[in-house]
N, C-alpha and C positions, 0 to 999 in steps of 0.2 A: 188811551192809545199810546203805543210805544213811541211813535214819532213826536209826541209832546215832551219826551224826556231827552235832555241833552246830556249824554253820558260823560262828556268832558267836564261838566260842572261837578260831577260826583267823584272823579278820579283823585287818588291821593298823590301827595308830593313827598319829597325827602323830608320836608319840615314836619309833615303830619306824623312821621314814623320815628323821628330821631330820638324821642324821649323813651321809646319802648323797645327798640331793636339795635343790636350792635352794627348791623349793616342796613341803615335806613333806605338806601337806594334800592337794594334788592327786596326789602320788605315792601316798599311802595310798588315795585313791579309785580310782586306776588298778589298784593291786594287788588291792584288794577287788573290783573289776570282774572281774578274772581269776579270783579265788577263787570268787566267786558263779557265774561262767560254768561253771567246772568242776563245781561242786556241782549246778547246774541241769541240765547236760547229762548227768551221770552216770546210768546206769540205776538204777532203784529197788532192784534186787537186787545191786548191786555189793558186793563184799566190803568190810567196814568198813576193814580194814587197807590194801587196795588204794586206796580213796578217800583215806584219810589220807596214804598215801605220795605220791599224785599232788598233793594239796594242799601237802604239805611241799616237794615238788620245785618247784612253782610259786613258793612263797614264796622258796626258796633261789635260784631262777633270776632272779626279778624284783626282789626287795627292793633290791638294790644296783645294778641295771642303770641306767646313766646315760641310756639312751635310752627309759626307760619312759614319759616324758611326751611323747615324739615319735611313738610308734607309734599308728596308727589302730586304732579298735575292731575293725574287720573283720579286721585282721591279728592282733590278740590273740585273737580268736575262732577264727581258723585255727590258732593255736598250741594253744589249748585242745582243739580237735577232734583235732589231731594227737597231742597228749599222751594223750588218752583212747583213741584208736584204736590207738596203738602201744605203750602201756605194757606192759612185760614185767617182772613182779614180780621175777624172779630176777636180771635184769641191772641193775635199779634199786635193789635192796635195799642199804641201807647196811651196811657191814661191822660185825660185832659188836665192841663195845669191850671 
């Protein structure tokens, strides 16, 4: 359930981005925009693990992306919609360590 996920635990900070972006404050805001968009668009009854996996995937996909600051909001929202619509838990699960 969506209510089991605390979005504030997932959000990025300046420090998370400073090694990868010239403007880490803006990069953090952009990543947080994506994370909030995922959380807001997710169904209320989404499985907790599924939502956590999608949020983790977004973090891994965008934190180090050099183009993060260049991409328009609507394109990021399209990415969010696509990620939520096409997420397949089995093919996106991380392998056990």
